[in-house]
N, C-alpha and C positions, 0 to 999 in steps of 0.2 A: 888427671891420674886418679884412680879410685883407691880406696883403702882395702881392696880385696887382694888376698894372697893365696897362692898355691903353697901348701905347707907340707904335703907328703904325697908320695906315690905308693899305692897299695900293691899287694902281691910281690913286693920287693923285686923289681926287674933286675936281671943279671947283666953283667958287662958283656956276656956272650950272646945276648938275645936281641931280636928285632921284633917288635909287636906292639900291643896296646895294653894299658893297665888303667884301673880306676885311679882317681886322684882326689885329694881332700882340699876343699876350698874354705878359707876363713873369711866370712863375709863382714861387711862394714859394721854389723851389729855384734860381732864377736862369735856368732854361732858357726859351727862346722857342718859342712855338707859334703857328701860323697858323690862325685860325678863318675859315670862310666859303668855302673853296675847294670847289667842288661835287665831290662824290665822294671828297674827300680831307680828312677832318676831322683836326684836331690835327697838322698837318704841322710837323715840327721846323724851326727856322731858326737859322742861325749868326749871331753878332753881326756878323762881317765882311760877311756877305751883306746884313744889314739896313742897315748903314752904306752899302753900295754902292747899295742901292735909294734911300736918302734922298739921296745925292749925285746920283744920276741923275734925281731928281725923279719917281721912280716910286712914292714913298710919302710920306705926310704925317705928320710927327712930332706926337705928342700925348703927354700924360702924365696919365692918369686912373686913380685907384685905385678898384677895385671891391670891394664888401663881400660878394658872394656868388659861389659857383662858377659858371663860365660853361659852359652846356650845349654839346655838340658841334654842335647844329643852329643855333647863333646866327651871325648876320652883323651887320655894322654898317649900319643904315639911315642914309642921308645926305641932308641938306637944305641946299643951298648958299644963301648969303645973297642972291645975285643972282637965283637961281631964285625964292626966296621973294618978292622984290620984284616981279619980272616976272609971276609967277603971280597976284599980287594977294592973297596970303594963304597960310597953311599948309594943305597938303592935309588933307582930312578923315581923322581917325583917328590922325594922328601924335601919339605920346605925349610932348607937350612937357615934362611933369613928369619924364620919364626921359632927356631930352636933355642931352648934354654939349656945351658951346660950344667951338668951335675959333676962336681969334682971327682975324677978318677973313673967313675962307673960308666958314664955316658951322657946322653942329652935327650931331651924330650920336647914335644910340641903339643899344642892343643888343637884338636880338629874333630870334625864329624866322624862318628864311628864307621860309617859306610866308606868314607874316603880312606881312612887308615887301613881298613880291611882290604880295599882294592890295592893299595900299595903292597901289602903283604902278599896277596895272591899273585900279583904281577911278578914280584921277585921270585916267589916259589916256582912259578911256571917257567920263567927264564932259566933259573938255576937247574930245574929238573931237566930241561932240554940239554943244557951243557953237560950235566952229569951223565946222562944217558949216552950222548954222543962220544964222550971221552972215557966212559966207564970209571968215572972219578968218585970213589967212595967217600972221599973227604967232603966234596961238595954235597953229596947226599946227606951226610951227617950234619952239615951246616943247616940243612932245611929243617932239622928237628928243633932248632932254636927259634924257628919262626912259626911253623904250623906242624907240630909233632903228631897231631892226631888225624891229619888229613890222609886220605887214601893215596893221594899223589905222592906225598912224602914217603909213605911206607912202600909204595910200589917201586919207587926209584931206589930206595935203600935195598930192597930185595933184589932188584935187577943188577945193582953194581957190586953185590957181594960175591966173591969168588970162593969163599970158604963155605962148604956145604953145611958144616956143623953150625956155623954162625947163622946161616939162613934158617935152619930148622929151629934154632933157639929163638930167633926173632919171630918166626911164625907162631911158635908156642905162646910167646908173650902177647902178641897181637890178638890171637884167638881168645886168650884169657880176658883181655880188655873188651873184646866184642861180646863175650858171654856175660861179663859184668854189666854191660849195658842192655842186656836182655835180648841180644841178637843170637840167632841159632846158626851162625855161620860155621861151615866146616872148613877144614884145611884146604880141600880141593876147591871150594868156592872162593876162598881167599886168594889162592894162587891164580885161579882163573881171572878174578877181578884185576889183580896186579898186572897180569900179562895183557889183558884187554886194554887197560889204561895206557901202558907203555907202548903198545902197538898203535893205538889210535889217537893218542893225546896231541901229537904234533903234526898230524896230517893237515896240510893247508886246507882250510874250509872257508866258505863265505856264508854268513848267516844273515838272511834278509830280516829286517826289523818286523815285518808282518808276513803272514802266510794265509792264503785264502783257501778254505776247504769247503766246497759246496757254496753255501751262502754265508758261512761264518768266517769272520776275520779274526785271526789269532795273532797274538803279539809275542815277540821274543822276550822271554823272562830270564833265562839262565842257560849257561853252557857248562856242562859237567866237566870234571877233570879229563874224562876220556874223549871229549870233543863233541859229544852228542848234545844237540840243542833242545831246549824245552820251550814249547809255545802254549799259550792259553788264551782263551777269549775273555777271561776275567782277571786282568793283571793286578787289580787292587784287592783281590780276595786273599784269604789266608791260604797260602799255597804249600802243597806237599807233592812230591812225585818220586817215582822209582825209576832209575836209569837202567839201560840195558846192561851196563857193566856190573850192576848189583848195588850201587850206592843209592841210598835214600836221602833226599834233600827236603828241607823246609825253610821257608822265608821267615826270618825273625828280625824285626826292627831294621829292615832294609838290607840285611846280610843273609846269604844262603849258607845254611849250616847242615853238615852231615848228621844223620841220626840213625 
């Protein structure tokens, strides 16, 4: 057993959420390090700064001793108790045998960022399909506690809303977010994207791992929310691409991110 402890979860996860958060490690020499900040592994943290985060309710205090060194690529996967209850069960793949329980709020485990991201995406895809099939707005709303900014979540929320006023209010808010990110998306483009995603996302498809065009072999890199596959001949390069549905993707530390 080491003298290393996990002493806080940052971004104070909610009992209603399922996702990943950075965490604070106290090492054997007493220093504090933050794991899970994208692009900034092992960031030092001062005791006073941690106390301020806890006072501001920007961090959740925990006290867990770990018996193995923590890799730089690890984040804290989080499963809130209320999310667990409303979702009707633990998402597939969550390693319950590795989970640490936090009184009242939920439980967390430590894992590679890419794996936690895959758990989240798998749950969102399965829930999106169920919500669309049953027109269940409650399930669509639950998706916002996992991946609120994904186009799939927004498309399913839009498709399951029966109140036209609410749909328009949602569109106005999402357009504002798009514009804040420097995108010049119009309302028509956003609606077209949502309809394209919900129409094509769950059409059964087979994606070969490689595709040969002329003399060039390309490798499967990513499948968009809409179901369109992206292939490249340089799988280890810094990748960006635009999908037919209008979503732009880039590869960041092993995870595909919308931008």
